[in-house]
C-alpha positions in Angstrom: 0.0 0.0 0.0 1.3 3.5 -0.9 2.1 5.8 2.0 0.7 9.2 2.2 3.3 12.0 2.1 4.2 13.3 5.5 4.0 17.0 4.4 1.6 18.4 1.8 0.9 22.0 0.8 -2.2 23.3 -1.0 -2.2 26.8 -2.5 -5.7 28.1 -2.4 -8.3 27.3 0.2 -11.6 27.5 -1.6 -14.0 24.6 -1.9 -11.6 22.4 -3.9 -8.4 23.4 -2.0 -10.1 22.8 1.3 -11.4 19.4 0.1 -7.9 18.4 -1.0 -6.5 19.5 2.3 -9.1 17.5 4.1 -8.4 14.2 2.4 -4.7 14.4 2.9 -5.0 15.3 6.5 -7.5 12.6 7.0 -5.0 10.2 5.5 -2.4 11.3 8.1 -0.4 14.1 6.3 0.5 17.4 7.9 -1.2 19.9 5.5 -0.5 23.6 5.0 -3.0 25.7 3.1 -1.6 28.9 1.7 -4.0 31.8 1.1 -3.6 35.5 0.2 -4.6 37.0 3.5 -5.1 36.2 7.2 -8.9 36.3 6.7 -8.8 34.0 3.7 -6.5 31.6 5.6 -8.9 31.4 8.6 -11.8 30.9 6.2 -9.9 28.0 4.5 -9.3 26.2 7.7 -12.9 26.7 8.7 -14.0 25.1 5.4 -11.8 22.1 6.3 -13.4 21.9 9.8 -16.9 22.1 8.4 -16.0 19.3 5.9 -14.6 17.1 8.6 -17.8 17.7 10.7 -20.0 16.7 7.8 -18.0 13.6 7.2 -18.2 12.6 10.9 -22.0 13.2 10.9 -22.3 10.8 7.9 -20.0 8.3 9.7 -17.5 8.6 6.9 -14.7 9.8 9.2 -12.9 7.1 11.3 -11.4 9.8 13.6 -12.5 12.7 15.8 -12.7 15.8 13.5 -10.5 17.9 15.9 -7.7 15.3 15.7 -7.6 15.6 11.9 -8.0 19.3 11.9 -4.9 19.6 14.2 -2.8 18.5 11.2 -4.1 21.4 9.1 -2.3 24.7 9.2 -3.3 27.9 7.2 -0.9 30.6 6.2 -1.2 34.0 4.5 2.1 34.1 2.7 3.6 31.7 0.1 7.0 32.4 1.6 5.8 30.3 4.6 5.2 27.2 2.6 6.9 24.2 4.2 10.2 23.6 2.3 10.0 19.9 3.1 6.7 19.3 1.4 6.7 16.2 -0.7 3.7 17.5 -2.7 2.3 21.0 -3.5 -1.1 21.2 -5.1 -2.1 24.5 -6.6 -5.9 25.1 -6.4 -6.4 28.8 -7.1 -9.1 30.1 -9.4 -8.8 29.3 -13.1 -6.7 32.2 -14.3 -3.5 31.1 -15.9 -1.5 34.1 -14.8 -2.4 33.6 -11.2 -1.6 29.9 -11.3 1.8 30.6 -13.0 2.6 33.2 -10.4 2.0 30.9 -7.4 3.6 27.8 -9.0 6.8 29.7 -9.9 6.9 31.2 -6.3 6.4 27.8 -4.8 9.1 26.2 -6.9 11.7 28.6 -5.4 10.7 27.6 -1.8 10.3 23.8 -1.8 13.0 21.2 -2.2 14.2 19.8 -5.5 12.3 16.5 -5.1 8.9 18.2 -4.4 6.2 17.4 -6.9 4.3 20.4 -8.1 0.7 19.9 -9.3 -2.2 21.9 -10.5 -5.8 21.0 -9.8 -6.9 22.8 -13.0 -9.7 21.3 -15.0 -9.4 23.4 -18.1 -6.0 25.0 -18.5 -3.0 23.6 -20.4 -0.4 21.9 -18.2 2.1 22.6 -20.9 1.4 26.3 -20.7 1.5 26.3 -16.9 4.8 24.5 -16.9 6.4 27.1 -19.3 7.8 29.5 -16.6 9.0 26.7 -14.3 12.7 26.1 -14.0 12.1 22.3 -13.7 9.0 21.4 -15.6 9.7 17.7 -15.2 8.4 17.7 -11.7 5.1 19.3 -12.7 1.8 17.8 -13.7 -1.9 18.1 -13.3 -3.7 16.4 -10.4 -7.4 17.1 -11.0 -9.6 16.2 -8.1 -13.3 16.1 -8.6 -15.9 17.9 -6.5 -16.7 17.1 -3.7 -13.2 15.9 -3.1 -13.8 13.8 0.0 -16.3 11.5 -1.6 -15.2 11.5 -5.3 -13.1 8.4 -6.1 -11.4 9.5 -9.3 -8.4 11.8 -9.7 -7.1 12.7 -13.2 -3.3 12.8 -13.5 -2.4 15.0 -16.5 1.1 14.7 -17.8 2.7 17.3 -19.9 5.3 16.6 -22.6 8.1 17.4 -20.1 6.6 15.6 -17.1 9.1 13.0 -15.8 7.8 9.5 -15.4 9.0 9.6 -11.8 6.7 12.5 -11.1 3.7 10.6 -12.5 4.6 7.6 -10.3 4.8 9.9 -7.2 1.4 11.4 -8.0 -0.1 7.9 -8.4 1.3 6.9 -5.1 -0.3 9.9 -3.4 -3.7 9.1 -5.0 -3.6 5.4 -4.0 -2.6 6.4 -0.4 -5.8 8.4 -0.3 -7.8 5.3 -1.4 -8.7 6.9 -4.7 -8.5 5.7 -8.3 -6.6 7.3 -11.1 -6.7 7.9 -14.7 -3.6 9.2 -16.5 -4.2 11.4 -19.5 -2.1 13.5 -21.9 -2.3 17.3 -21.7 -5.5 18.4 -23.6 -8.3 20.7 -22.7 -11.3 19.4 -20.8 -12.0 16.4 -18.6 -11.0 12.8 -19.0 -14.2 12.0 -21.0 -13.1 14.3 -23.7 -9.5 13.4 -23.7 -7.6 10.4 -25.2 -6.7 8.4 -22.2 -3.2 7.0 -21.8 -2.2 3.8 -19.9 -2.7 4.5 -16.2 0.8 3.1 -15.6 3.6 5.5 -16.6 6.5 4.3 -18.6 9.5 3.2 -16.6 
């Protein structure tokens, strides 16, 4: 069984970002949510708390909500991202300039082995990777809404995505108990893409 990363960062704490943070924290990871202000950071952590409470009420959470929430931290500056994060998932609104800005900033903070991922459902992974110094460690990890109960995650590989990056993303997905589909970079969802083999080349 794949192991969940010990440290995960999520940039953007809206509905999708909070859901992504929730599932990683529930699986045992220490999760940092990066937002643009103190108020937004507090709101993001509150969304996670509310999601955990809903899961507990539906008997979908095998732990006390507060014990999971203790693993979730919210910050108001990208410079405070944990440098030891194994995975950074960008989940800001679907504006390519904003996504490029936070991804390039994150790349300068985290370690060289960190996987950078975008949760985009519509933007080109190839374009998002263009300003990165090391595009081989970047891909798409598209979680579906609502994240805690949706079983599928799209892994979108760009032309420069390294196979080891795909393997690392798949390990994360399997550690969450979710299923994957690996697709080539193309606009839209998996149903409108030509799917590739879900196992990356060695």
